[in-house]
MARLUM-181054 format. One record per residue (C-alpha): residue number from 1; chain; x, y, z. Coordinates in Angstrom, 2 decimals, m for minus. Layout:
BEGIN
+-----+--------+---------+---------+---------+
| num | chaine |      px |      py |      pz |
+-----+--------+---------+---------+---------+
| NUM |      A |       X |       Y |       Z |
...
+-----+--------+---------+---------+---------+
% end
This chain:
BEGIN
+-----+--------+---------+---------+---------+
| num | chaine |      px |      py |      pz |
+-----+--------+---------+---------+---------+
|   1 |      A |  120.81 | m179.40 |  192.51 |
|   2 |      A |  119.31 | m183.15 |  191.89 |
|   3 |      A |  119.34 | m184.24 |  195.20 |
|   4 |      A |  117.49 | m181.23 |  195.95 |
|   5 |      A |  115.13 | m182.03 |  192.69 |
|   6 |      A |  114.85 | m185.43 |  194.21 |
|   7 |      A |  113.05 | m184.07 |  197.51 |
|   8 |      A |  109.99 | m181.90 |  195.65 |
|   9 |      A |  106.69 | m183.19 |  195.23 |
|  10 |      A |  105.72 | m185.11 |  192.24 |
|  11 |      A |  103.82 | m182.02 |  191.14 |
|  12 |      A |  107.04 | m179.37 |  191.51 |
|  13 |      A |  108.91 | m181.99 |  189.78 |
|  14 |      A |  106.59 | m182.17 |  186.89 |
|  15 |      A |  106.57 | m178.46 |  186.79 |
|  16 |      A |  110.62 | m178.52 |  186.45 |
|  17 |      A |  110.61 | m181.43 |  183.99 |
|  18 |      A |  108.11 | m179.48 |  181.83 |
|  19 |      A |  109.81 | m176.03 |  181.99 |
|  20 |      A |  113.09 | m178.14 |  181.03 |
|  21 |      A |  111.66 | m179.47 |  178.03 |
|  22 |      A |  109.91 | m176.68 |  176.73 |
|  23 |      A |  113.56 | m174.67 |  176.97 |
|  24 |      A |  114.89 | m177.48 |  174.59 |
|  25 |      A |  112.47 | m176.45 |  172.01 |
|  26 |      A |  113.22 | m172.55 |  171.73 |
|  27 |      A |  114.40 | m171.81 |  168.10 |
|  28 |      A |  118.30 | m171.09 |  167.37 |
|  29 |      A |  117.53 | m167.28 |  165.97 |
|  30 |      A |  120.98 | m167.79 |  163.67 |
|  31 |      A |  119.20 | m171.04 |  162.39 |
|  32 |      A |  115.81 | m169.42 |  161.69 |
|  33 |      A |  117.65 | m166.67 |  159.81 |
|  34 |      A |  119.81 | m168.91 |  157.59 |
|  35 |      A |  116.44 | m170.85 |  156.64 |
|  36 |      A |  114.74 | m167.59 |  155.75 |
|  37 |      A |  117.84 | m166.79 |  153.49 |
|  38 |      A |  117.50 | m170.27 |  151.90 |
|  39 |      A |  113.55 | m170.05 |  151.77 |
|  40 |      A |  114.18 | m166.90 |  149.66 |
|  41 |      A |  116.76 | m168.05 |  147.66 |
|  42 |      A |  114.58 | m171.00 |  146.54 |
|  43 |      A |  111.44 | m168.56 |  145.95 |
|  44 |      A |  113.28 | m165.96 |  144.01 |
|  45 |      A |  115.03 | m169.30 |  141.68 |
|  46 |      A |  111.35 | m170.37 |  141.02 |
|  47 |      A |  109.79 | m167.15 |  140.00 |
|  48 |      A |  112.94 | m165.79 |  137.83 |
|  49 |      A |  112.83 | m169.16 |  135.91 |
|  50 |      A |  116.25 | m170.26 |  137.01 |
|  51 |      A |  115.17 | m173.53 |  138.37 |
|  52 |      A |  111.74 | m175.75 |  137.76 |
|  53 |      A |  109.82 | m177.63 |  140.41 |
|  54 |      A |  108.63 | m181.39 |  140.00 |
|  55 |      A |  105.00 | m181.66 |  140.49 |
|  56 |      A |  103.89 | m183.84 |  143.76 |
|  57 |      A |  102.04 | m186.40 |  141.95 |
|  58 |      A |  105.56 | m187.26 |  139.62 |
|  59 |      A |  107.63 | m187.57 |  143.02 |
|  60 |      A |  104.58 | m189.99 |  144.54 |
+-----+--------+---------+---------+---------+
% end
């Protein structure tokens, strides 16, 4: 496969590289679901008062 790719024109190589790079950026649905659950937990904790926040200016 690599030998074939090396025979391609620069434009064709660029298209393949772009497609491969884009395929690496696809989100993992399971991780997205886990983060959404965590976000909901954190928001609930703030809203029900079971946790407190630190103002931005106190952190930086």
